[in-house]
gemmi code that builds the backbone of each chain (N, CA, C; Angstrom):
import gemmi

chains = {
    "A": [
        ("MET", (196.884, 130.603, 86.123), (195.539, 130.502, 85.277), (196.046, 129.521, 84.260)),
        ("LYS", (195.598, 128.727, 83.989), (195.953, 128.087, 82.445), (195.150, 128.250, 81.332)),
        ("ILE", (195.495, 128.896, 80.418), (194.526, 129.111, 79.330), (195.130, 128.607, 77.898)),
        ("THR", (194.010, 127.707, 77.093), (194.949, 127.167, 75.959), (193.998, 127.530, 74.889)),
        ("PHE", (194.204, 127.963, 73.580), (193.295, 128.138, 72.326), (193.606, 127.318, 71.060)),
        ("SER", (192.447, 126.534, 71.033), (192.826, 125.658, 69.728), (191.411, 125.169, 68.799)),
        ("ASP", (191.189, 125.236, 67.886), (190.218, 125.034, 66.937), (188.851, 126.206, 67.198)),
        ("GLY", (189.542, 127.235, 67.610), (188.589, 128.498, 67.703), (187.908, 128.446, 69.301)),
        ("ILE", (188.583, 127.376, 69.920), (187.804, 127.364, 71.248), (189.174, 127.868, 72.188)),
        ("LEU", (188.859, 128.696, 73.111), (189.609, 129.084, 74.138), (189.189, 129.027, 75.453)),
        ("THR", (189.940, 128.020, 76.142), (189.528, 127.443, 77.419), (190.190, 127.975, 78.554)),
        ("ALA", (189.851, 128.452, 79.551), (190.500, 128.873, 80.728), (189.985, 128.005, 81.988)),
        ("PHE", (191.257, 127.635, 82.547), (191.164, 126.556, 83.463), (190.925, 127.664, 84.657)),
        ("VAL", (189.933, 127.892, 85.249), (189.905, 128.937, 86.746), (190.344, 127.751, 87.813)),
        ("GLN", (191.185, 128.367, 88.683), (191.716, 127.921, 89.995), (191.391, 128.418, 91.253)),
        ("GLY", (190.861, 127.463, 92.281), (191.172, 128.250, 93.480), (189.753, 128.770, 93.679)),
        ("GLU", (189.755, 130.127, 94.625), (188.591, 130.732, 94.985), (187.912, 131.879, 93.893)),
        ("ILE", (186.926, 132.047, 93.787), (186.381, 133.226, 93.050), (185.597, 133.875, 93.941)),
        ("ASP", (185.961, 134.941, 94.370), (184.793, 136.179, 94.972), (185.402, 137.223, 94.253)),
        ("HIS", (184.881, 138.398, 94.755), (184.992, 139.452, 94.039), (186.337, 140.511, 94.406)),
        ("HIS", (187.189, 139.793, 95.250), (188.362, 140.065, 95.087), (189.301, 139.602, 94.181)),
        ("SER", (189.428, 137.955, 94.039), (190.119, 137.164, 93.117), (189.537, 137.712, 91.346)),
        ("ALA", (188.288, 137.588, 91.511), (187.608, 137.898, 90.117), (188.436, 139.021, 89.079)),
        ("VAL", (188.818, 139.871, 89.785), (189.528, 140.854, 88.938), (190.411, 140.387, 88.320)),
        ("GLY", (191.631, 139.759, 88.879), (192.488, 139.277, 88.271), (192.304, 138.392, 87.080)),
        ("ILE", (191.286, 137.393, 87.418), (190.745, 136.570, 86.671), (190.331, 136.746, 85.478)),
        ("ARG", (189.214, 137.920, 85.378), (188.783, 138.248, 84.281), (189.680, 139.313, 83.399)),
        ("THR", (190.699, 139.710, 83.864), (191.550, 140.585, 83.337), (192.707, 139.739, 82.381)),
        ("GLU", (192.686, 138.757, 82.923), (193.651, 137.713, 82.350), (192.898, 136.686, 81.105)),
        ("ILE", (191.421, 136.761, 81.394), (190.886, 135.924, 80.158), (190.485, 136.902, 79.161)),
        ("ASP", (190.217, 138.384, 79.607), (189.583, 139.077, 78.453), (190.744, 139.565, 77.766)),
        ("ARG", (192.068, 139.541, 78.218), (193.271, 139.991, 77.413), (193.428, 138.742, 76.171)),
        ("ARG", (193.147, 137.669, 76.696), (193.050, 136.684, 75.540), (191.883, 136.534, 74.466)),
        ("ILE", (190.703, 136.876, 74.952), (189.428, 136.747, 74.438), (189.943, 137.958, 72.808)),
        ("GLN", (190.455, 139.199, 73.349), (190.870, 140.224, 72.057), (191.871, 139.810, 71.643)),
        ("LYS", (192.786, 139.099, 72.024), (193.913, 138.561, 71.346), (193.267, 137.485, 70.403)),
        ("ASP", (193.092, 136.329, 70.850), (192.450, 135.373, 70.235), (191.295, 135.341, 69.129)),
        ("LYS", (190.328, 136.335, 69.878), (188.952, 136.367, 69.210), (188.289, 134.698, 68.876)),
        ("PRO", (188.136, 134.039, 70.181), (187.500, 132.963, 69.723), (186.430, 132.514, 69.273)),
        ("ASP", (185.804, 131.475, 68.759), (184.232, 131.284, 68.679), (183.511, 131.161, 69.998)),
        ("ILE", (184.325, 130.303, 70.781), (183.974, 129.926, 72.115), (184.747, 129.914, 73.152)),
        ("LEU", (184.352, 130.830, 73.900), (185.130, 130.683, 75.477), (184.339, 129.757, 76.406)),
        ("ARG", (185.124, 128.752, 76.876), (184.901, 127.823, 77.561), (185.623, 127.951, 78.868)),
        ("LEU", (184.867, 128.275, 79.917), (185.327, 128.143, 81.489), (185.224, 126.967, 81.753)),
        ("ASP", (186.545, 126.484, 82.390), (186.705, 125.235, 82.842), (186.564, 125.291, 84.605)),
        ("TYR", (185.572, 125.071, 85.376), (185.393, 125.362, 87.003), (185.732, 124.033, 87.799)),
        ("SER", (186.509, 122.978, 86.924), (186.838, 121.908, 87.945), (187.567, 121.768, 88.880)),
        ("ASN", (188.694, 123.216, 88.856), (189.600, 123.627, 89.900), (189.386, 124.571, 91.167)),
        ("VAL", (187.843, 124.938, 90.779), (187.419, 126.028, 91.575), (187.125, 125.516, 93.136)),
        ("THR", (187.746, 125.649, 94.295), (187.505, 125.466, 95.438), (186.382, 126.375, 96.267)),
        ("PHE", (186.043, 127.559, 95.737), (184.832, 127.881, 96.379), (184.635, 129.360, 95.253)),
        ("MET", (183.204, 129.324, 95.356), (182.820, 130.550, 94.664), (181.272, 131.135, 95.196)),
        ("ASP", (181.405, 132.490, 95.078), (180.136, 133.187, 95.781), (179.489, 133.641, 94.624)),
        ("SER", (178.860, 134.512, 94.587), (178.223, 134.979, 93.335), (179.144, 135.962, 92.107)),
        ("SER", (180.208, 136.255, 92.582), (181.335, 136.784, 91.884), (181.514, 135.573, 90.700)),
        ("GLY", (181.297, 134.251, 91.183), (181.616, 133.230, 90.030), (180.616, 133.558, 89.116)),
        ("ILE", (179.348, 134.110, 89.448), (178.279, 133.690, 88.090), (178.382, 135.485, 87.677)),
        ("GLY", (178.759, 136.535, 88.523), (179.267, 137.656, 87.976), (180.135, 137.830, 86.731)),
        ("LEU", (181.348, 136.916, 86.981), (182.523, 136.559, 85.938), (181.753, 135.787, 84.957)),
        ("ILE", (180.739, 134.964, 84.787), (180.313, 134.557, 83.669), (179.599, 135.364, 82.954)),
        ("MET", (178.425, 136.143, 83.761), (177.829, 137.107, 82.996), (178.934, 138.093, 82.109)),
        ("GLY", (179.801, 138.922, 82.800), (180.895, 139.507, 81.990), (181.221, 139.167, 80.877)),
        ("ARG", (181.547, 137.640, 80.818), (182.248, 137.142, 79.674), (181.270, 137.131, 78.739)),
        ("TYR", (180.101, 136.666, 79.212), (179.052, 136.285, 77.935), (178.593, 137.386, 77.231)),
        ("LYS", (178.763, 138.781, 78.039), (178.613, 139.780, 77.062), (179.777, 140.292, 76.236)),
        ("LEU", (180.845, 140.248, 76.885), (181.713, 140.322, 76.020), (182.287, 139.696, 75.028)),
        ("MET", (181.654, 138.112, 75.241), (181.565, 137.071, 73.811), (180.488, 137.274, 73.092)),
        ("SER", (179.556, 137.717, 73.319), (178.179, 138.433, 72.487), (178.793, 139.493, 71.564)),
        ("ALA", (179.547, 140.508, 71.819), (180.062, 141.493, 71.558), (180.480, 141.212, 70.022)),
        ("TYR", (181.648, 139.838, 70.266), (181.793, 139.187, 69.339), (181.152, 138.298, 68.289)),
        ("SER", (180.102, 138.123, 68.854), (179.350, 136.928, 68.563), (179.694, 135.734, 68.554)),
        ("GLY", (180.355, 135.853, 69.692), (180.738, 134.220, 70.178), (179.905, 133.692, 71.489)),
        ("GLN", (180.471, 132.415, 71.507), (179.635, 131.649, 72.699), (180.352, 131.564, 73.967)),
        ("ILE", (180.008, 131.116, 74.865), (180.175, 130.720, 76.261), (179.716, 129.688, 76.424)),
        ("GLU", (180.783, 128.268, 77.311), (180.394, 127.521, 77.677), (181.080, 127.246, 78.945)),
        ("VAL", (180.080, 127.073, 79.951), (180.751, 126.915, 81.431), (180.823, 125.228, 81.971)),
        ("VAL", (181.926, 124.615, 82.269), (182.117, 123.191, 81.835), (182.538, 122.812, 83.398)),
        ("ASN", (182.274, 121.567, 84.082), (182.766, 121.032, 85.443), (182.418, 121.599, 86.408)),
        ("VAL", (181.363, 122.332, 86.673), (181.129, 123.113, 88.085), (180.899, 121.974, 89.106)),
        ("PRO", (181.679, 122.162, 90.121), (181.729, 121.014, 91.184), (180.258, 121.318, 91.770)),
        ("LEU", (180.176, 120.150, 92.339), (178.488, 120.057, 92.535), (178.281, 120.694, 93.895)),
        ("ASN", (178.818, 120.983, 94.669), (178.543, 122.095, 95.689), (178.537, 123.735, 95.626)),
        ("MET", (179.106, 123.645, 94.095), (178.799, 125.449, 93.637), (178.065, 125.144, 92.740)),
        ("ALA", (177.620, 124.158, 91.971), (176.043, 124.362, 91.103), (175.093, 124.901, 91.671)),
        ("ARG", (174.798, 124.888, 92.894), (173.634, 125.402, 93.293), (173.552, 126.945, 93.464)),
        ("VAL", (174.690, 127.701, 93.500), (174.859, 128.803, 93.034), (174.464, 129.316, 91.868)),
        ("VAL", (174.812, 128.281, 90.624), (174.580, 128.643, 89.524), (173.330, 128.154, 89.001)),
        ("ARG", (172.921, 127.598, 89.649), (171.212, 126.815, 89.598), (170.374, 128.137, 89.915)),
        ("LEU", (170.584, 128.997, 91.159), (170.019, 129.797, 91.702), (169.964, 131.131, 90.780)),
        ("SER", (171.176, 131.041, 89.986), (171.050, 132.441, 88.916), (170.435, 132.147, 88.085)),
        ("GLY", (169.858, 130.956, 87.528), (169.103, 131.094, 86.383), (170.240, 131.070, 85.003)),
        ("ILE", (171.366, 131.294, 85.143), (172.164, 131.692, 84.035), (171.888, 130.805, 82.963)),
        ("GLU", (171.614, 129.456, 83.194), (171.884, 128.800, 82.386), (170.662, 128.579, 81.177)),
        ("LYS", (169.501, 129.875, 81.385), (168.614, 130.124, 80.441), (169.102, 131.160, 79.345)),
        ("LEU", (170.538, 131.696, 79.481), (171.218, 132.573, 78.540), (171.433, 131.710, 77.183)),
        ("GLY", (171.200, 130.149, 77.348), (171.136, 129.509, 75.972), (172.519, 129.227, 75.646)),
        ("LYS", (173.626, 130.167, 75.439), (174.948, 129.743, 75.285), (175.870, 129.364, 76.675)),
        ("ILE", (174.980, 129.048, 77.495), (175.691, 128.504, 78.760), (175.449, 126.964, 79.036)),
        ("THR", (176.098, 126.117, 78.771), (175.872, 124.636, 79.298), (176.847, 124.451, 80.581)),
        ("VAL", (176.149, 124.287, 81.562), (176.611, 124.007, 83.127), (176.672, 122.091, 83.253)),
        ("LYS", (177.643, 121.576, 83.336), (178.282, 120.222, 83.655), (178.344, 120.212, 85.071)),
        ("GLU", (177.533, 119.363, 85.716), (178.155, 119.077, 87.191), (179.070, 118.000, 87.039)),
        ("SER", (180.197, 118.197, 87.606), (181.030, 116.986, 87.654), (180.622, 116.436, 89.244)),
    ],
    "B": [
        ("MET", (167.059, 132.691, 124.017), (168.115, 131.791, 124.520), (169.110, 132.522, 124.500)),
        ("ASN", (170.439, 132.163, 125.321), (171.788, 132.839, 125.411), (172.551, 131.934, 124.782)),
        ("ALA", (173.325, 132.694, 124.091), (174.630, 132.273, 123.074), (175.408, 131.370, 124.119)),
        ("ILE", (175.803, 130.286, 123.901), (176.947, 129.598, 124.502), (178.410, 129.833, 124.239)),
        ("ASN", (178.517, 130.568, 123.225), (179.901, 130.903, 122.574), (179.856, 131.965, 121.277)),
        ("THR", (180.850, 133.211, 121.691), (180.437, 134.288, 120.690), (181.880, 134.683, 120.701)),
        ("MET", (182.166, 135.286, 119.317), (183.248, 135.852, 118.602), (183.034, 136.975, 117.953)),
        ("LYS", (184.056, 137.908, 117.752), (183.828, 139.287, 117.113), (185.276, 139.624, 116.537)),
        ("LEU", (184.991, 140.159, 115.332), (185.827, 140.510, 114.648), (185.708, 141.705, 114.024)),
        ("GLU", (186.779, 142.327, 113.914), (186.677, 143.690, 113.066), (187.613, 144.203, 111.980)),
        ("ILE", (187.367, 144.226, 110.879), (188.091, 144.094, 109.889), (188.113, 145.485, 108.875)),
        ("GLU", (189.051, 145.540, 108.085), (189.218, 146.936, 107.200), (188.397, 146.290, 106.039)),
        ("SER", (187.678, 147.586, 105.335), (186.725, 147.075, 104.050), (187.765, 146.889, 103.028)),
        ("ARG", (188.643, 146.043, 102.940), (189.179, 145.709, 101.839), (189.026, 144.364, 101.334)),
        ("SER", (189.210, 144.251, 100.116), (188.446, 143.226, 99.217), (189.516, 141.828, 99.535)),
        ("VAL", (190.827, 142.103, 100.050), (191.294, 140.990, 100.536), (190.985, 140.273, 101.579)),
        ("ASN", (190.115, 141.110, 102.522), (189.758, 140.665, 103.851), (188.344, 139.528, 103.669)),
        ("GLU", (187.737, 139.967, 102.284), (186.697, 138.677, 102.019), (186.897, 137.145, 102.564)),
        ("SER", (187.849, 136.708, 101.978), (188.318, 135.544, 102.216), (188.688, 135.279, 103.606)),
        ("PHE", (189.178, 136.187, 104.212), (189.752, 135.810, 105.514), (188.535, 135.880, 106.615)),
        ("SER", (187.449, 136.877, 106.146), (186.379, 136.858, 107.166), (185.545, 135.552, 107.035)),
        ("ARG", (185.412, 134.952, 105.783), (184.488, 133.771, 105.566), (185.157, 132.422, 106.169)),
        ("VAL", (186.576, 132.690, 106.179), (187.231, 131.485, 106.563), (187.495, 131.486, 108.286)),
        ("ALA", (187.668, 132.807, 108.717), (187.260, 132.988, 110.312), (186.138, 132.386, 110.817)),
        ("VAL", (184.889, 132.987, 110.045), (183.626, 132.708, 110.899), (183.555, 130.996, 110.750)),
        ("ALA", (183.850, 130.245, 109.415), (183.640, 128.878, 109.064), (184.548, 128.372, 110.133)),
        ("SER", (185.733, 129.000, 110.610), (186.352, 127.997, 111.272), (185.818, 128.047, 113.010)),
        ("PHE", (185.303, 129.120, 113.353), (184.706, 129.383, 114.649), (183.390, 128.410, 114.432)),
        ("VAL", (182.749, 128.128, 113.453), (181.471, 127.253, 113.513), (181.600, 126.119, 113.183)),
        ("SER", (183.191, 125.701, 113.055), (183.636, 124.249, 112.977), (183.542, 123.562, 114.286)),
        ("GLN", (183.362, 123.939, 115.726), (183.315, 123.603, 116.852), (181.909, 122.754, 116.957)),
        ("LEU", (180.912, 122.920, 116.067), (179.571, 122.369, 115.712), (179.816, 121.006, 115.131)),
        ("ASP", (180.637, 120.769, 114.682), (181.054, 119.647, 113.650), (180.105, 119.493, 112.229)),
        ("PRO", (180.216, 120.881, 111.827), (179.441, 120.850, 110.465), (179.272, 119.783, 109.353)),
        ("THR", (178.811, 119.808, 108.461), (179.064, 119.019, 107.075), (179.795, 120.211, 106.376)),
        ("ILE", (180.562, 119.492, 105.269), (181.050, 120.180, 104.594), (180.491, 121.128, 103.814)),
        ("GLU", (179.213, 120.620, 103.442), (177.906, 121.616, 102.999), (177.615, 122.521, 103.627)),
        ("GLU", (177.489, 122.243, 105.036), (176.679, 123.450, 105.713), (177.899, 124.654, 105.892)),
        ("LEU", (179.115, 124.160, 106.020), (180.179, 125.097, 106.389), (180.291, 125.971, 104.751)),
        ("GLY", (180.011, 125.164, 103.793), (180.307, 125.715, 102.413), (178.954, 127.170, 102.555)),
        ("ASP", (177.668, 126.447, 102.681), (176.837, 127.533, 102.791), (177.113, 128.773, 103.702)),
        ("ILE", (177.668, 128.716, 104.801), (178.089, 129.733, 105.841), (179.135, 130.623, 105.012)),
        ("LYS", (180.285, 129.972, 104.415), (180.979, 130.552, 103.960), (180.601, 131.790, 102.691)),
        ("THR", (179.936, 130.998, 101.946), (179.582, 131.357, 101.094), (178.217, 132.878, 101.399)),
        ("ALA", (177.447, 132.788, 102.203), (176.679, 133.760, 102.483), (177.441, 134.894, 103.242)),
        ("VAL", (178.549, 134.664, 103.867), (179.231, 135.906, 104.660), (179.968, 136.280, 103.428)),
        ("SER", (180.674, 135.516, 102.417), (181.256, 136.411, 101.434), (180.607, 137.345, 100.701)),
        ("GLU", (179.081, 137.196, 100.531), (178.213, 137.580, 100.291), (178.115, 139.185, 100.703)),
        ("ALA", (177.685, 138.811, 101.967), (177.666, 140.135, 103.250), (178.681, 140.901, 103.069)),
        ("VAL", (180.023, 140.525, 103.622), (181.216, 141.288, 103.511), (181.281, 141.768, 102.339)),
        ("THR", (180.997, 141.194, 101.225), (181.373, 141.911, 99.588), (180.640, 143.080, 99.737)),
        ("ASN", (179.128, 142.832, 99.909), (178.121, 144.049, 100.018), (178.712, 145.052, 100.905)),
        ("SER", (179.047, 145.097, 101.973), (179.885, 146.074, 102.880), (180.823, 146.908, 102.237)),
        ("ILE", (181.775, 145.966, 101.539), (182.934, 146.811, 100.721), (182.538, 147.465, 99.648)),
        ("VAL", (181.620, 146.791, 98.680), (181.240, 147.024, 97.337), (180.400, 148.137, 97.398)),
        ("HIS", (179.332, 148.189, 98.386), (178.176, 149.253, 98.470), (178.338, 150.066, 99.518)),
        ("GLY", (178.452, 149.362, 100.755), (178.470, 150.419, 101.951), (179.351, 151.244, 102.061)),
        ("TYR", (181.148, 151.182, 101.545), (181.975, 151.904, 101.620), (182.335, 152.291, 100.051)),
        ("LYS", (181.820, 151.882, 99.131), (182.047, 152.235, 97.865), (183.626, 152.768, 97.650)),
        ("GLU", (183.750, 153.841, 97.362), (184.999, 154.715, 96.876), (185.920, 154.584, 98.552)),
        ("SER", (185.222, 154.812, 99.468), (185.688, 155.130, 100.633), (186.219, 153.714, 101.500)),
        ("LYS", (186.976, 153.977, 102.712), (187.442, 152.799, 103.705), (186.624, 152.586, 104.917)),
        ("GLY", (186.111, 151.283, 105.497), (185.780, 151.843, 106.716), (185.991, 150.555, 107.389)),
        ("LYS", (185.244, 150.332, 108.549), (185.288, 149.039, 109.508), (183.959, 148.064, 109.192)),
        ("ILE", (184.265, 146.768, 109.314), (183.070, 145.842, 109.112), (183.236, 145.056, 110.310)),
        ("TYR", (181.882, 145.001, 111.088), (182.155, 144.231, 112.613), (181.475, 143.023, 112.205)),
        ("ILE", (181.920, 142.148, 112.596), (181.320, 140.633, 112.347), (181.141, 139.884, 113.702)),
        ("THR", (180.105, 139.679, 114.188), (179.911, 138.904, 115.445), (179.170, 137.524, 115.056)),
        ("ALA", (179.944, 136.514, 115.478), (179.117, 135.199, 115.434), (178.853, 134.586, 116.505)),
        ("SER", (177.652, 134.005, 116.720), (177.491, 133.389, 118.131), (176.516, 131.863, 117.593)),
        ("ILE", (177.082, 131.321, 118.956), (176.514, 129.674, 118.814), (175.363, 129.870, 119.712)),
        ("PHE", (174.481, 128.880, 119.713), (173.269, 128.733, 120.822), (173.102, 127.201, 121.145)),
        ("GLU", (172.606, 126.917, 121.999), (172.427, 125.580, 122.371), (171.923, 124.504, 121.723)),
        ("ASP", (171.183, 125.157, 120.593), (170.186, 124.203, 119.827), (170.986, 123.567, 118.511)),
        ("GLY", (172.208, 124.350, 118.518), (173.025, 124.474, 117.341), (172.774, 125.339, 116.474)),
        ("LYS", (171.888, 126.620, 116.685), (171.816, 127.526, 115.700), (173.181, 128.603, 115.543)),
        ("VAL", (173.605, 128.694, 114.747), (174.459, 130.070, 114.485), (173.969, 131.175, 113.798)),
        ("GLN", (174.184, 132.407, 114.747), (173.922, 133.581, 114.299), (175.338, 134.554, 113.949)),
        ("ILE", (175.178, 135.131, 112.537), (176.287, 135.982, 112.363), (175.535, 137.096, 111.735)),
        ("LYS", (176.119, 138.412, 112.644), (175.819, 139.876, 112.348), (177.081, 140.239, 111.416)),
        ("ILE", (176.529, 141.070, 110.462), (177.769, 141.956, 109.605), (177.461, 143.124, 109.445)),
        ("ARG", (178.058, 144.216, 110.199), (177.739, 145.486, 110.067), (178.889, 146.415, 109.769)),
        ("ASP", (178.157, 147.236, 108.718), (179.316, 148.243, 108.634), (178.793, 149.884, 108.637)),
        ("LYS", (179.392, 150.638, 108.869), (179.169, 151.902, 108.980), (179.121, 152.858, 107.762)),
        ("GLY", (178.690, 152.501, 106.699), (178.603, 152.960, 105.179), (177.608, 153.712, 105.019)),
        ("CYS", (177.055, 153.678, 103.886), (176.179, 154.762, 102.971), (174.784, 154.411, 103.259)),
        ("GLY", (174.778, 152.618, 103.559), (173.210, 152.547, 104.095), (172.535, 151.884, 102.456)),
        ("ILE", (171.489, 151.675, 102.953), (170.424, 150.947, 101.662), (169.251, 151.664, 101.590)),
        ("GLU", (168.814, 152.461, 100.840), (167.704, 153.495, 100.878), (166.516, 152.700, 100.495)),
        ("ASN", (166.565, 151.478, 99.481), (165.261, 150.622, 99.593), (165.576, 149.383, 99.749)),
        ("ILE", (165.619, 148.693, 100.639), (165.643, 147.285, 101.033), (165.358, 146.355, 100.193)),
        ("THR", (163.991, 146.525, 100.325), (163.065, 145.319, 99.286), (163.916, 145.472, 98.126)),
        ("GLN", (164.016, 146.583, 97.079), (164.744, 146.445, 95.982), (165.708, 145.943, 95.957)),
        ("ALA", (166.956, 146.090, 96.788), (168.244, 145.579, 96.979), (168.388, 143.959, 97.051)),
        ("MET", (167.273, 143.700, 97.781), (167.428, 142.405, 98.099), (166.507, 141.314, 96.580)),
        ("GLU", (166.032, 142.356, 95.847), (165.332, 141.452, 94.804), (166.719, 141.014, 93.858)),
        ("PRO", (166.282, 139.554, 93.434), (167.250, 138.641, 92.898), (167.466, 139.465, 91.329)),
        ("LEU", (168.910, 139.655, 91.299), (169.530, 140.249, 89.980), (169.349, 141.939, 89.585)),
        ("PHE", (168.859, 142.336, 90.861), (168.984, 143.878, 90.948), (170.495, 144.234, 91.666)),
        ("THR", (170.992, 145.071, 90.604), (172.206, 145.580, 91.272), (172.526, 146.862, 90.816)),
        ("THR", (173.338, 147.759, 91.511), (173.797, 149.233, 91.228), (174.874, 149.316, 90.600)),
        ("SER", (175.808, 147.971, 90.414), (177.167, 147.991, 90.080), (177.636, 147.659, 88.805)),
        ("GLY", (176.578, 147.667, 87.898), (176.744, 147.096, 86.229), (177.148, 145.525, 86.342)),
        ("GLY", (178.345, 145.712, 85.205), (178.195, 144.073, 84.332), (178.919, 142.882, 84.947)),
        ("GLU", (179.688, 143.469, 85.958), (180.484, 142.374, 86.648), (179.949, 141.707, 88.076)),
        ("ARG", (178.784, 142.300, 88.458), (178.270, 142.050, 89.690), (176.880, 141.200, 89.054)),
        ("ALA", (176.591, 140.310, 89.855), (175.108, 139.568, 89.048), (174.098, 139.705, 90.004)),
        ("GLY", (174.019, 140.552, 90.894), (172.778, 141.163, 91.636), (172.308, 139.891, 92.485)),
        ("LEU", (173.011, 138.628, 93.093), (172.428, 137.775, 93.576), (172.728, 137.593, 94.896)),
        ("GLY", (173.533, 138.691, 95.457), (174.329, 138.457, 97.002), (172.787, 138.542, 97.967)),
        ("PHE", (171.935, 138.760, 98.097), (170.717, 138.565, 98.971), (170.409, 137.334, 98.513)),
        ("ALA", (170.102, 136.921, 97.458), (169.404, 135.806, 97.034), (170.272, 134.576, 97.270)),
        ("VAL", (171.592, 134.473, 97.371), (172.580, 133.622, 97.781), (172.059, 133.474, 99.174)),
        ("MET", (172.207, 134.625, 100.215), (172.104, 134.805, 101.330), (170.867, 133.582, 101.588)),
        ("GLU", (169.933, 134.182, 101.040), (168.682, 133.815, 101.718), (168.170, 132.377, 101.267)),
        ("SER", (169.010, 131.874, 100.251), (168.891, 130.500, 99.742), (169.918, 129.491, 100.809)),
        ("PHE", (170.842, 130.072, 101.167), (171.853, 129.075, 101.998), (171.641, 129.232, 103.430)),
        ("MET", (170.952, 130.149, 103.907), (171.089, 130.294, 105.570), (169.402, 130.000, 105.596)),
        ("ASP", (169.190, 129.886, 107.172), (167.612, 129.835, 107.093), (166.908, 130.874, 107.283)),
        ("LYS", (167.598, 132.254, 107.622), (167.134, 133.379, 107.651), (168.077, 134.604, 107.461)),
        ("VAL", (167.501, 135.481, 106.985), (168.414, 136.853, 106.581), (167.421, 137.934, 107.057)),
        ("LYS", (167.935, 138.695, 108.041), (167.459, 139.902, 108.455), (168.353, 141.169, 107.959)),
        ("VAL", (167.774, 142.227, 107.396), (168.493, 143.506, 106.827), (167.968, 144.647, 107.617)),
        ("SER", (168.854, 145.356, 108.239), (168.537, 146.790, 108.658), (169.413, 147.683, 108.195)),
        ("SER", (168.850, 148.830, 107.683), (169.670, 150.099, 107.098), (169.215, 151.197, 107.246)),
        ("LYS", (170.221, 152.356, 107.503), (169.813, 153.458, 107.847), (170.969, 154.440, 106.766)),
        ("VAL", (170.267, 155.029, 106.097), (171.119, 155.930, 104.657), (171.875, 156.834, 105.718)),
        ("GLY", (172.997, 156.859, 104.940), (174.404, 157.395, 106.071), (174.608, 157.119, 107.240)),
        ("LYS", (174.182, 156.054, 107.629), (174.570, 155.360, 109.071), (174.901, 153.997, 108.930)),
        ("GLY", (174.864, 153.265, 107.799), (175.180, 152.175, 107.789), (174.159, 150.600, 107.768)),
        ("THR", (174.595, 149.598, 107.729), (173.686, 148.476, 107.494), (174.193, 147.510, 108.082)),
        ("THR", (172.966, 146.591, 108.587), (173.577, 145.661, 109.523), (172.840, 144.168, 108.635)),
        ("VAL", (173.592, 142.947, 108.643), (172.819, 141.985, 107.923), (172.952, 141.043, 109.126)),
        ("VAL", (172.066, 140.199, 109.472), (172.010, 139.061, 110.358), (171.651, 137.775, 109.487)),
        ("LEU", (172.455, 136.866, 109.599), (172.378, 135.387, 109.408), (171.954, 134.557, 110.209)),
        ("GLU", (171.270, 133.675, 110.157), (171.147, 132.322, 111.194), (170.925, 131.267, 110.325)),
        ("LYS", (171.611, 130.165, 110.924), (171.425, 128.858, 110.277), (171.278, 127.711, 111.552)),
        ("LYS", (170.624, 126.937, 111.502), (170.599, 125.733, 112.484), (172.011, 124.672, 111.863)),
        ("ILE", (172.657, 124.575, 112.547), (173.691, 123.114, 112.129), (173.245, 122.131, 112.533)),
        ("ASN", (173.084, 121.296, 111.760), (172.596, 119.727, 112.112), (173.861, 118.901, 112.539)),
        ("GLY", (174.867, 119.189, 111.432), (176.188, 118.353, 111.807), (176.326, 117.177, 111.180)),
        ("ARG", (177.692, 116.486, 111.404), (178.179, 115.068, 111.126), (177.377, 114.391, 112.315)),
        ("PHE", (177.617, 114.975, 113.240), (177.007, 113.954, 114.432), (175.679, 113.680, 114.363)),
        ("ALA", (174.719, 114.549, 114.231), (173.137, 114.609, 113.911), (172.840, 113.445, 112.711)),
        ("LYS", (173.638, 113.577, 111.847), (173.171, 112.820, 110.552), (173.487, 111.416, 111.122)),
        ("ARG", (174.259, 110.955, 112.080), (174.225, 109.530, 112.252), (173.218, 109.209, 112.722)),
        ("TRP", (172.385, 109.802, 113.141), (170.976, 108.977, 113.840), (169.719, 108.693, 113.080)),
    ],
}
model = gemmi.Model(1)
for chain_id, residues in chains.items():
    chain = gemmi.Chain(chain_id)
    for i, (resn, *xyz) in enumerate(residues, 1):
        res = gemmi.Residue()
        res.name, res.seqid = resn, gemmi.SeqId(i, " ")
        for name, pos in zip(("N", "CA", "C"), xyz):
            atom = gemmi.Atom()
            atom.name, atom.element = name, gemmi.Element(name[0])
            atom.pos, atom.b_iso = gemmi.Position(*pos), 0.0
            res.add_atom(atom)
        chain.add_residue(res)
    model.add_chain(chain)
structure = gemmi.Structure()
structure.add_model(model)
structure.setup_entities()
């Protein structure tokens, strides 16, 4: 997974499938970078996500909690249209610090 | 109505099998010529049910998950996902959106996703015996869409 850090923004380009199995490795990698770089904003880029179930929401919620502990914000961008339904269903956009852009 | 085709799958409750099981069911359903969206809905719902069996049904232990998929004449697909895990004490509560017993990394949306993506979701469970989830969806398919 490509992760970049500039101007206080940590961007994680999540790739492939997000399920309960794959989420473990993804969150470990992202959390390590959050703790190292202490970003103001964590941006999760979902443009290369090919499948996600509710674990993709759990991944956002867990990072939201961690970022809140650092007084940081979270953004989720480029959620593919066929996966945006899970996002909408979760109501996670109401958390305020989350912006979902459908690609 | 009788099923015109059926397949059965027995897998171990290992999280690596989540992806295998949803792809296997989607592959079986493909004979109905579903749309990409219909196939995505089925994959997502199966993934949720199988993950529930792994995470909640068997918790720290390992066991078998039994998946049966059937296709009916009218294009209906029925998928049964059964485990012999710990069972659910309160099904109504378990099916409430955002309810979870697993803390911060699980969204508590498994059943909400199943209900939203499938036409019908039936859950039966006995504490100490296991849980069965029955998912149903009518596949209209690409062929039907042309008319």
